[in-house]
DSSP file (Angstrom, degrees, kcal/mol; ACC not computed):
  #  RESIDUE AA STRUCTURE BP1 BP2  ACC     N-H-->O    O-->H-N    N-H-->O    O-->H-N    TCO  KAPPA ALPHA  PHI   PSI    X-CA   Y-CA   Z-CA
    1    1 A M              0   0    0      0, 0.0     3,-0.4     0, 0.0    53,-0.1   0.000 360.0 360.0 360.0 138.8  112.5  104.6  114.5
    2    2 A S        +     0   0    0      1,-0.3     2,-0.3     2,-0.1    52,-0.0   0.867 360.0  17.7 -72.3 -37.3  111.6  101.1  115.6
    3    3 A D     >  +     0   0    0      1,-0.1     4,-1.9     2,-0.1     3,-0.4  -0.661  61.8 172.4-139.5  81.9  110.1   99.8  112.3
    4    4 A L  H  > S+     0   0    0     -3,-0.4     4,-2.9    -2,-0.3     5,-0.2   0.785  79.6  60.2 -63.8 -28.7  111.0  101.9  109.3
    5    5 A L  H  > S+     0   0    0      2,-0.2     4,-1.9     1,-0.2    -1,-0.2   0.931 106.9  46.1 -64.8 -43.5  109.4   99.4  106.9
    6    6 A S  H  > S+     0   0    0     -3,-0.4     4,-1.4     2,-0.2    -2,-0.2   0.904 113.7  49.4 -63.6 -40.5  106.0   99.9  108.5
    7    7 A V  H  X S+     0   0    0     -4,-1.9     4,-0.9     1,-0.2     3,-0.3   0.920 110.1  49.7 -65.2 -43.5  106.5  103.7  108.5
    8    8 A S  H  < S+     0   0    0     -4,-2.9     3,-0.4     1,-0.2     4,-0.4   0.850 106.5  56.9 -65.7 -31.7  107.5  103.7  104.8
    9    9 A Q  H >< S+     0   0    0     -4,-1.9     3,-1.3     1,-0.2     4,-0.4   0.839  97.9  61.9 -66.2 -32.0  104.4  101.6  104.1
   10   10 A L  H >< S+     0   0    0     -4,-1.4     3,-1.1    -3,-0.3     7,-0.2   0.846  95.5  61.6 -60.5 -31.9  102.3  104.4  105.7
   11   11 A L  T 3< S+     0   0    0     -4,-0.9    -1,-0.3    -3,-0.4    -2,-0.2   0.672 105.3  46.5 -70.6 -15.0  103.6  106.7  103.0
   12   12 A T  T <  S+     0   0    0     -3,-1.3    -1,-0.3    -4,-0.4    -2,-0.2   0.405  88.7 100.5-104.0   1.0  102.0  104.5  100.3
   13   13 A D    <>  -     0   0    0     -3,-1.1     4,-2.5    -4,-0.4     5,-0.2  -0.780  67.4-147.2 -86.8 119.4   98.7  104.2  102.2
   14   14 A P  H  > S+     0   0    0      0, 0.0     4,-2.1     0, 0.0    -1,-0.2   0.869  96.3  48.8 -57.2 -39.9   96.2  106.6  100.6
   15   15 A Y  H  > S+     0   0    0      2,-0.2     4,-2.1     1,-0.2     5,-0.2   0.928 111.6  48.4 -67.0 -44.1   94.4  107.4  103.9
   16   16 A A  H  > S+     0   0    0      1,-0.2     4,-2.3     2,-0.2    -1,-0.2   0.903 111.7  50.2 -63.0 -41.0   97.6  108.0  105.8
   17   17 A V  H  X S+     0   0    0     -4,-2.5     4,-2.5    -7,-0.2    -1,-0.2   0.911 109.5  51.0 -63.8 -42.1   98.9  110.3  103.1
   18   18 A K  H  X S+     0   0    0     -4,-2.1     4,-2.6    -5,-0.2    -1,-0.2   0.881 109.6  50.9 -62.8 -37.7   95.6  112.3  103.1
   19   19 A I  H  X S+     0   0    0     -4,-2.1     4,-1.6     2,-0.2    -2,-0.2   0.916 110.3  48.7 -66.7 -42.4   95.8  112.6  106.9
   20   20 A L  H  < S+     0   0    0     -4,-2.3     4,-0.3     1,-0.2    56,-0.2   0.916 113.6  47.2 -62.0 -42.3   99.4  114.0  106.6
   21   21 A V  H >< S+     0   0    0     -4,-2.5     3,-1.1     1,-0.2     4,-0.4   0.918 110.4  52.6 -63.9 -44.0   98.3  116.4  103.9
   22   22 A A  H 3< S+     0   0    0     -4,-2.6     4,-0.4     1,-0.2     3,-0.2   0.810 116.0  39.7 -62.2 -30.7   95.3  117.5  105.9
   23   23 A T  T 3< S+     0   0    0     -4,-1.6    53,-2.4     1,-0.2    -1,-0.2   0.261  86.0  96.5-105.9  11.1   97.4  118.3  109.0
   24   24 A V  S <  S+     0   0    0     -3,-1.1    -1,-0.2    -4,-0.3    -2,-0.1   0.860  98.4  21.7 -72.9 -34.0  100.5  119.8  107.4
   25   25 A R  S    S+     0   0    0     -4,-0.4    -1,-0.1     1,-0.3    -2,-0.1   0.782 130.6  13.4-104.2 -32.8   99.4  123.5  107.9
   26   26 A A  S    S-     0   0    0     -4,-0.4    -1,-0.3    48,-0.1    50,-0.1  -0.993  83.8 -93.1-146.3 148.9   96.9  123.5  110.7
   27   27 A P        -     0   0    0      0, 0.0     2,-0.3     0, 0.0    48,-0.2  -0.342  44.5-174.8 -62.1 140.9   95.7  121.1  113.3
   28   28 A K  E     -A   74   0A   0     46,-2.1    46,-3.0    -9,-0.1     2,-0.2  -0.973  19.6-128.8-136.7 151.0   92.6  119.0  112.3
   29   29 A C  E  >  -A   73   0A   0     -2,-0.3     4,-2.2    44,-0.2     5,-0.2  -0.584  31.9-107.5 -93.9 163.5   90.4  116.6  114.2
   30   30 A A  H  > S+     0   0    0     42,-0.5     4,-2.9     1,-0.2     5,-0.2   0.878 117.6  53.2 -58.9 -41.2   89.6  113.1  112.9
   31   31 A Q  H  > S+     0   0    0      1,-0.2     4,-2.6     2,-0.2    -1,-0.2   0.913 109.3  48.1 -64.3 -42.0   86.0  114.0  112.0
   32   32 A D  H  > S+     0   0    0      2,-0.2     4,-2.7     1,-0.2    -1,-0.2   0.911 113.9  47.1 -63.2 -42.1   87.1  117.0  109.9
   33   33 A I  H  X S+     0   0    0     -4,-2.2     4,-2.5     2,-0.2     6,-0.4   0.928 112.4  50.2 -64.2 -45.1   89.7  114.9  108.1
   34   34 A S  H  X>S+     0   0    0     -4,-2.9     4,-1.2    -5,-0.2     5,-0.9   0.924 114.9  43.2 -58.4 -47.2   87.2  112.1  107.5
   35   35 A D  H  <5S+     0   0    0     -4,-2.6    -2,-0.2    -5,-0.2    -1,-0.2   0.918 116.6  46.2 -66.1 -45.0   84.6  114.6  106.1
   36   36 A Q  H  <5S+     0   0    0     -4,-2.7    -2,-0.2    -5,-0.2    -1,-0.2   0.867 125.0  28.8 -68.6 -38.0   87.0  116.6  103.9
   37   37 A Y  H  <5S-     0   0    0     -4,-2.5    -1,-0.2    -5,-0.2    -2,-0.2   0.387 103.2-116.6-109.5   2.4   88.9  113.6  102.4
   38   38 A G  T  <5 +     0   0    0     -4,-1.2    -3,-0.2     1,-0.2    -4,-0.2   0.824  58.8 153.7  68.7  31.3   86.1  110.9  102.4
   39   39 A I      < -     0   0    0     -5,-0.9    -1,-0.2    -6,-0.4    -2,-0.1  -0.812  52.8-110.6 -92.0 127.8   88.0  108.6  104.7
   40   40 A P     >  -     0   0    0      0, 0.0     4,-2.5     0, 0.0     3,-0.2  -0.337  29.3-122.8 -55.2 138.3   85.7  106.3  106.8
   41   41 A I  H  > S+     0   0    0      1,-0.2     4,-2.4     2,-0.2     5,-0.2   0.852 109.5  51.5 -58.8 -39.2   85.9  107.5  110.4
   42   42 A A  H  > S+     0   0    0      1,-0.2     4,-2.0     2,-0.2    -1,-0.2   0.923 112.6  46.3 -64.2 -42.3   87.1  104.1  111.8
   43   43 A A  H  > S+     0   0    0     -3,-0.2     4,-2.6     2,-0.2     5,-0.2   0.875 110.1  55.1 -65.3 -37.2   89.9  104.0  109.2
   44   44 A C  H  X S+     0   0    0     -4,-2.5     4,-2.5     1,-0.2    -2,-0.2   0.939 108.8  46.5 -61.6 -47.6   90.8  107.6  109.9
   45   45 A Y  H  X S+     0   0    0     -4,-2.4     4,-2.3     2,-0.2    -1,-0.2   0.888 112.0  51.8 -63.0 -38.6   91.2  106.8  113.6
   46   46 A R  H  X S+     0   0    0     -4,-2.0     4,-2.3     2,-0.2    -2,-0.2   0.942 112.3  44.8 -63.5 -46.9   93.3  103.7  112.9
   47   47 A R  H  X S+     0   0    0     -4,-2.6     4,-3.2     2,-0.2     5,-0.3   0.899 111.4  53.2 -66.1 -39.0   95.7  105.7  110.6
   48   48 A I  H  X S+     0   0    0     -4,-2.5     4,-2.8    -5,-0.2     5,-0.2   0.934 109.3  49.7 -59.3 -44.5   95.9  108.5  113.1
   49   49 A R  H  X S+     0   0    0     -4,-2.3     4,-2.3     2,-0.2    -2,-0.2   0.922 113.6  45.9 -59.3 -44.6   96.9  106.0  115.7
   50   50 A D  H  X S+     0   0    0     -4,-2.3     4,-1.5     2,-0.2    -2,-0.2   0.928 114.4  46.9 -65.2 -45.4   99.5  104.5  113.4
   51   51 A L  H  <>S+     0   0    0     -4,-3.2     5,-2.5     1,-0.2     6,-0.9   0.887 113.9  48.4 -64.0 -38.9  100.9  107.9  112.4
   52   52 A E  H ><5S+     0   0    0     -4,-2.8     3,-1.5    -5,-0.3    -1,-0.2   0.889 105.5  58.6 -68.0 -39.3  101.0  109.1  116.0
   53   53 A K  H 3<5S+     0   0    0     -4,-2.3    -1,-0.2     1,-0.3    -2,-0.2   0.865 110.7  42.7 -56.5 -38.3  102.8  105.8  117.1
   54   54 A F  T 3<5S-     0   0    0     -4,-1.5    -1,-0.3    -5,-0.1    -2,-0.2   0.292 116.3-112.5 -96.0  10.0  105.6  106.6  114.7
   55   55 A G  T < 5S+     0   0    0     -3,-1.5    -3,-0.2     2,-0.2    -2,-0.1   0.663  82.1 123.3  73.9  16.2  105.8  110.3  115.5
   56   56 A M  S   <S+     0   0    0     -5,-2.5    21,-3.3    -6,-0.2    22,-0.8   0.751  80.3  19.3 -84.1 -23.9  104.6  111.5  112.1
   57   57 A I  E    S-B   76   0A   0     -6,-0.9     2,-0.3    19,-0.3    19,-0.2  -0.966  71.9-160.7-135.6 157.2  101.7  113.4  113.7
   58   58 A V  E     -B   75   0A   0     17,-2.2    17,-2.2    -2,-0.3     2,-0.6  -0.977  26.2-113.7-135.8 151.3  101.1  114.7  117.2
   59   59 A C  E     +B   74   0A   0     -2,-0.3    15,-0.3    15,-0.2     3,-0.1  -0.747  32.9 177.4 -80.4 121.7   98.1  115.8  119.1
   60   60 A V  E     -     0   0A   0     13,-2.6     2,-0.3    -2,-0.6    -1,-0.2   0.657  60.2  -2.2-103.3 -19.6   98.5  119.5  119.8
   61   61 A E  E     -B   73   0A   0     12,-1.2    12,-2.7     2,-0.0     2,-0.4  -0.989  52.2-140.6-163.7 161.6   95.3  120.3  121.6
   62   62 A R  E     -B   72   0A   0     -2,-0.3     2,-0.3    10,-0.2    10,-0.2  -0.998  23.8-172.7-128.4 128.0   92.0  118.9  122.8
   63   63 A K  E     -B   71   0A   0      8,-2.5     8,-3.4    -2,-0.4     2,-0.4  -0.850  27.8-110.6-119.1 155.2   88.9  121.0  122.6
   64   64 A L  E     -B   70   0A   0     -2,-0.3     6,-0.2     6,-0.2     2,-0.1  -0.713  32.9-142.0 -82.6 131.6   85.4  120.5  123.9
   65   65 A S    >   -     0   0    0      4,-3.1     3,-1.8    -2,-0.4    -1,-0.0  -0.297  31.9 -97.3 -81.8 174.6   82.8  119.8  121.2
   66   66 A R  T 3  S+     0   0    0      1,-0.3    -1,-0.1     2,-0.1    -2,-0.0   0.790 127.8  55.9 -61.8 -27.2   79.2  121.1  121.2
   67   67 A Q  T 3  S-     0   0    0      2,-0.1    -1,-0.3     1,-0.0     3,-0.1   0.434 122.5-107.6 -85.4   0.6   78.2  117.7  122.7
   68   68 A G  S <  S+     0   0    0     -3,-1.8     2,-0.3     1,-0.3    -2,-0.1   0.591  75.6 133.7  85.4  11.1   80.7  118.1  125.5
   69   69 A K        -     0   0    0      1,-0.0    -4,-3.1     0, 0.0     2,-0.5  -0.680  61.3-113.5 -93.4 149.0   83.2  115.6  124.3
   70   70 A R  E     - B   0  64A   0     -2,-0.3     2,-0.5    -6,-0.2    -6,-0.2  -0.695  32.3-162.2 -79.4 128.1   87.0  116.1  124.1
   71   71 A V  E     - B   0  63A   0     -8,-3.4    -8,-2.5    -2,-0.5     2,-0.3  -0.958   9.7-138.6-116.8 125.9   88.1  116.2  120.5
   72   72 A A  E     - B   0  62A   0     -2,-0.5   -42,-0.5   -10,-0.2     2,-0.4  -0.629  10.8-154.4 -85.2 139.3   91.8  115.8  119.7
   73   73 A Y  E     -AB  29  61A   0    -12,-2.7   -13,-2.6    -2,-0.3   -12,-1.2  -0.959  13.0-160.0-115.7 132.0   93.5  118.0  117.0
   74   74 A Y  E     -AB  28  59A   0    -46,-3.0   -46,-2.1    -2,-0.4     2,-0.4  -0.794   9.6-165.8-115.8 150.9   96.5  116.7  115.2
   75   75 A V  E     - B   0  58A   0    -17,-2.2   -17,-2.2    -2,-0.3   -51,-0.2  -0.993  28.2-111.7-134.1 143.4   99.3  118.3  113.2
   76   76 A S  E     - B   0  57A   0    -53,-2.4   -19,-0.3    -2,-0.4   -20,-0.1  -0.485  19.0-168.6 -72.3 139.5  101.8  116.6  110.9
   77   77 A M        +     0   0    0    -21,-3.3    20,-2.9    -2,-0.2     2,-0.5   0.437  55.9 105.8-102.8  -4.5  105.5  116.6  112.0
   78   78 A V  E     +C   96   0B   0    -22,-0.8    18,-0.2    18,-0.2     3,-0.1  -0.660  36.3 172.6 -85.4 124.6  106.9  115.4  108.7
   79   79 A K  E    S-     0   0B   0     16,-2.8     2,-0.3    -2,-0.5    17,-0.2   0.867  73.8  -3.7 -90.2 -51.4  108.7  118.0  106.6
   80   80 A T  E     -C   95   0B   0     15,-2.0    15,-2.5     2,-0.0    -1,-0.4  -0.988  59.4-166.4-141.0 151.4  109.9  115.7  103.9
   81   81 A A  E     -C   94   0B   0     -2,-0.3     2,-0.4    13,-0.2    13,-0.2  -0.993   6.1-174.3-138.6 130.8  109.8  112.0  103.3
   82   82 A H  E     +C   93   0B   0     11,-2.8    11,-2.4    -2,-0.4     2,-0.4  -0.992   5.6 174.1-128.4 129.1  111.9  110.1  100.8
   83   83 A V  E     +C   92   0B   0     -2,-0.4     2,-0.3     9,-0.2     9,-0.2  -0.994  14.1 154.5-132.6 126.2  111.6  106.4  100.0
   84   84 A Y  E     -C   91   0B   0      7,-2.5     7,-3.9    -2,-0.4     2,-0.5  -0.987  36.1-127.1-150.2 162.5  113.6  104.8   97.2
   85   85 A Y  E     +C   90   0B   0     -2,-0.3     2,-0.3     5,-0.2     5,-0.2  -0.926  31.2 166.9-112.7 129.0  115.0  101.4   96.1
   86   86 A E  E >   -C   89   0B   0      3,-3.0     3,-1.6    -2,-0.5    -2,-0.1  -0.963  63.2 -18.4-147.6 125.9  118.6  101.1   95.2
   87   87 A E  T 3  S-     0   0    0     -2,-0.3     3,-0.1     1,-0.3    -1,-0.1   0.867 128.2 -44.4  49.2  47.6  120.8   98.0   94.6
   88   88 A G  T 3  S+     0   0    0      1,-0.2    25,-0.5    24,-0.0     2,-0.4   0.558 119.2 101.6  80.7   8.0  118.5   95.6   96.5
   89   89 A K  E <   -C   86   0B   0     -3,-1.6    -3,-3.0    23,-0.1     2,-0.5  -0.978  64.7-136.8-129.6 140.0  117.8   97.9   99.4
   90   90 A L  E     -CD  85 111B   0     21,-1.5    21,-3.0    -2,-0.4     2,-0.4  -0.822  25.6-158.8 -89.0 127.0  114.9  100.1  100.3
   91   91 A K  E     -CD  84 110B   0     -7,-3.9    -7,-2.5    -2,-0.5     2,-0.4  -0.910   9.5-173.7-114.0 137.6  116.2  103.5  101.6
   92   92 A V  E     +CD  83 109B   0     17,-2.3    17,-1.8    -2,-0.4     2,-0.3  -0.976   9.5 176.9-133.1 140.4  114.1  105.8  103.8
   93   93 A K  E     -C   82   0B   0    -11,-2.4   -11,-2.8    -2,-0.4     2,-0.5  -0.959   4.4-173.8-144.9 126.8  114.6  109.3  105.1
   94   94 A F  E     -C   81   0B   0     13,-0.4     8,-2.1    -2,-0.3     2,-0.5  -0.980   5.4-165.6-119.5 119.7  112.2  111.3  107.1
   95   95 A E  E     -CE  80 101B   0    -15,-2.5   -16,-2.8    -2,-0.5   -15,-2.0  -0.922  16.8-147.4-102.6 128.1  113.0  114.9  108.0
   96   96 A M  E >   -C   78   0B   0      4,-3.0     3,-2.3    -2,-0.5   -18,-0.2  -0.503  25.2-107.5 -94.1 162.8  110.8  116.3  110.7
   97   97 A K  T 3  S+     0   0    0    -20,-2.9   -19,-0.1     1,-0.3    -1,-0.1   0.762 118.6  60.4 -60.0 -26.4  109.6  119.9  111.0
   98   98 A D  T 3  S-     0   0    0    -21,-0.3    -1,-0.3     2,-0.1     3,-0.1   0.418 121.2-107.0 -82.7   3.7  112.0  120.4  114.0
   99   99 A G  S <  S+     0   0    0     -3,-2.3    -2,-0.1     1,-0.3     2,-0.1   0.324  80.4 124.9  90.9  -7.7  114.9  119.7  111.7
  100  100 A S        -     0   0    0     -5,-0.1    -4,-3.0     1,-0.0     2,-0.4  -0.350  55.3-129.9 -80.5 165.6  115.6  116.2  113.2
  101  101 A Y  B     -E   95   0B   0     -6,-0.2    -6,-0.2     2,-0.2     6,-0.1  -0.890  10.4-132.8-114.0 148.0  115.8  113.0  111.2
  102  102 A Q  S    S+     0   0    0     -8,-2.1     2,-0.3    -2,-0.4    -7,-0.1   0.136  88.9  39.5 -88.8  22.0  113.9  109.8  112.0
  103  103 A S  S    S-     0   0    0     -9,-0.2    -2,-0.2     2,-0.1     6,-0.1  -0.912  95.3 -71.5-153.0-177.6  117.0  107.7  111.5
  104  104 A R  S >  S-     0   0    0     -2,-0.3     3,-2.3     3,-0.1     4,-0.1  -0.190  84.3 -11.6 -81.9 167.2  120.8  107.9  112.2
  105  105 A N  T 3  S+     0   0    0      1,-0.3    -2,-0.1     2,-0.1    -4,-0.1  -0.212 134.2   5.2  54.9-116.0  123.6  109.9  110.8
  106  106 A D  T 3  S-     0   0    0      2,-0.2    -1,-0.3     1,-0.1     3,-0.1   0.400 108.4-101.5 -83.3   4.4  122.7  111.6  107.6
  107  107 A G  S <  S+     0   0    0     -3,-2.3   -13,-0.4     1,-0.3     2,-0.3   0.161  86.4 119.2  99.1 -19.1  119.1  110.6  107.9
  108  108 A W        -     0   0    0    -15,-0.1     2,-0.4    -4,-0.1    -1,-0.3  -0.622  39.2-175.2 -84.1 139.9  119.1  107.7  105.4
  109  109 A H  E     -D   92   0B   0    -17,-1.8   -17,-2.3    -2,-0.3     2,-0.3  -0.998  18.1-136.7-136.6 131.9  118.4  104.3  106.6
  110  110 A N  E     -D   91   0B   0     -2,-0.4     2,-0.5   -19,-0.2   -19,-0.2  -0.692  13.1-153.3 -87.1 138.1  118.5  101.0  104.7
  111  111 A I  E     -D   90   0B   0    -21,-3.0   -21,-1.5    -2,-0.3     2,-0.5  -0.958  14.0-134.5-111.9 121.8  115.7   98.5  105.1
  112  112 A E        -     0   0    0     -2,-0.5     2,-0.2   -23,-0.1   -23,-0.1  -0.625  23.0-142.9 -74.2 125.2  116.6   94.9  104.6
  113  113 A L        -     0   0    0     -2,-0.5     2,-0.2   -25,-0.5    -1,-0.0  -0.587  29.3 -89.4 -88.8 152.7  113.9   93.3  102.4
  114  114 A D        -     0   0    0     -2,-0.2    -1,-0.1     1,-0.1     0, 0.0  -0.413  36.0-167.2 -62.3 125.9  112.7   89.7  102.9
  115  115 A K        +     0   0    0     -2,-0.2    -1,-0.1    -3,-0.0     2,-0.1   0.007  29.8 148.9-107.1  27.4  114.9   87.5  100.8
  116  116 A R        -     0   0    0      1,-0.2     3,-0.3     2,-0.1    -2,-0.0  -0.387  30.3-167.8 -63.8 135.4  112.7   84.3  101.1
  117  117 A E  S    S+     0   0    0      1,-0.2    -1,-0.2    -2,-0.1    -2,-0.0   0.502  76.9  75.0 -99.4  -7.0  112.9   82.1   98.0
  118  118 A D        +     0   0    0      2,-0.1    -1,-0.2     0, 0.0    -2,-0.1   0.421  67.9 105.2 -87.2   3.2  110.0   80.0   99.0
  119  119 A V  S    S-     0   0    0     -3,-0.3     2,-0.1     1,-0.0     0, 0.0  -0.744  72.7-131.1 -84.1 119.4  107.4   82.6   98.1
  120  120 A P        -     0   0    0      0, 0.0     2,-0.1     0, 0.0    -2,-0.1  -0.397  15.9-124.9 -71.2 145.7  105.8   81.6   94.8
  121  121 A S    >>  -     0   0    0      1,-0.1     3,-1.0    -2,-0.1     4,-0.9  -0.379  30.4-102.9 -79.2 168.2  105.6   84.2   92.0
  122  122 A S  T 34 S+     0   0    0      1,-0.3     3,-0.2     2,-0.2    -1,-0.1   0.781 122.8  59.2 -65.0 -24.8  102.2   85.0   90.6
  123  123 A D  T 34 S+     0   0    0      1,-0.2    -1,-0.3     3,-0.0     0, 0.0   0.777 103.8  51.6 -72.1 -26.1  103.2   82.9   87.5
  124  124 A D  T <4 S+     0   0    0     -3,-1.0    -1,-0.2     2,-0.1     2,-0.2   0.694  92.9  89.6 -84.2 -19.9  103.7   79.8   89.7
  125  125 A E  S  < S-     0   0    0     -4,-0.9     2,-0.2    -3,-0.2    -4,-0.0  -0.519  77.9-121.4 -83.7 144.8  100.3   80.0   91.5
  126  126 A E        -     0   0    0     -2,-0.2     2,-1.0     1,-0.1     3,-0.1  -0.577  27.8-114.3 -78.2 146.2   97.2   78.3   90.1
  127  127 A D        +     0   0    0     -2,-0.2    -1,-0.1     1,-0.2    -2,-0.0  -0.729  48.7 158.1 -83.1 104.8   94.3   80.6   89.4
  128  128 A K        +     0   0    0     -2,-1.0    -1,-0.2     2,-0.0    -2,-0.0   0.366  48.8  79.7-107.6   2.2   91.7   79.4   91.9
  129  129 A G  S    S-     0   0    0      1,-0.2    -2,-0.0    -3,-0.1     0, 0.0   0.118  96.3 -29.0 -93.0-153.8   89.6   82.6   91.9
  130  130 A D        -     0   0    0      1,-0.1    -1,-0.2     0, 0.0    -2,-0.0  -0.380  52.4-135.7 -61.8 131.1   86.9   84.1   89.7
  131  131 A P        -     0   0    0      0, 0.0    -1,-0.1     0, 0.0    -2,-0.0   0.634  49.2-120.5 -68.5 -11.0   87.4   83.0   86.0
  132  132 A G    >   -     0   0    0      2,-0.0     3,-1.1     3,-0.0     2,-0.0  -0.277  46.4 -30.0  99.2 174.2   86.8   86.5   84.9
  133  133 A P  T 3  S+     0   0    0      0, 0.0     0, 0.0     0, 0.0     0, 0.0  -0.334 121.7  18.1 -68.6 144.5   84.2   88.2   82.7
  134  134 A G  T 3         0   0    0      1,-0.1    -2,-0.0    -2,-0.0     0, 0.0   0.505 360.0 360.0  80.5   4.8   82.7   86.2   79.8
  135  135 A I    <         0   0    0     -3,-1.1    -1,-0.1     0, 0.0    -3,-0.0   0.402 360.0 360.0-110.5 360.0   83.7   82.7   81.0
């Protein structure tokens, strides 16, 4: 996979997770997913595009709607996904329904995290926003 950090971030995105759940057993179109899970349709299409880009879902068929438009139906390709942090490294493993892994060897892949020291912590930043309730 070209960018495992981006893919692992999709697993923490509520909309992307809902799309994966919606498509795990049967193909669904974006409108059905949007209606069933309360995902705004534009966000649904964006997440579908991202999930499809990384091979986590695939379009399995296109049907004609009552209005004569072609509607794509998607199914999840992810069987299991594991993301964990150990000794300063984020580790990711995706097992696909076809039995393949989305990374090398045993399926586990380490993601190097940004080690910049110039990023201020929240304690170092001045509070320039809303003073909060009651002030």
